C-alpha angles and dihedrals in degrees: 000000000000118000112247111236135176115245129203128210107192121210091239090055096056119079123217106243123197113241109226120227096030132081119260092335119149131176146190115204104229091179127017125203086253093051089049091051089050087053090050093238131117113248131133097203142326113216132193099207130193120196114199123224105288089014131130150184095234119228111286145135133213144192095259134065116250135205116201119194116186110218103168132034134340126304140180116231127204094226121178092335096314135094114237131171123236137170142215109305096038123116133206124204108201120187123219112277096020117129112235142158138182125209130192104249094177141088090242135040117290127217136206142167112234116197115197114203127185116241115226126187111229094007112160118264119272124240136192112269125257122231127205118196120217131196114251136139114270120242112283116260118259125232 
């Protein structure tokens, strides 16, 4: 049996890649489908996305559900056929098959975390997770 270990991806270790077929859209893949498999969870991908000034994730839909959390700036979202403005801290839940788009509506690049989750007919219901505390020393204080 393989030992379970925490892995770390640092921001400095992840390159921004240009997303084709969109305008000034860059991403870093926080969790790949293979990494989700290794964790034993169902996820297609988790992306850290950056939209440049004047950029956009063009209107599209896909076969997975998407959760988009805006972390930096102000954006416009194509939401149920209408454009609406949102800001850092706002979150969108987009079902599979629904057309959506996000545009930078700011004077600097915007950022968001996009989580792509498989949609499975008849999947068991979800529940909030359980946490078990353990006794361990805290990290030493820094000078």
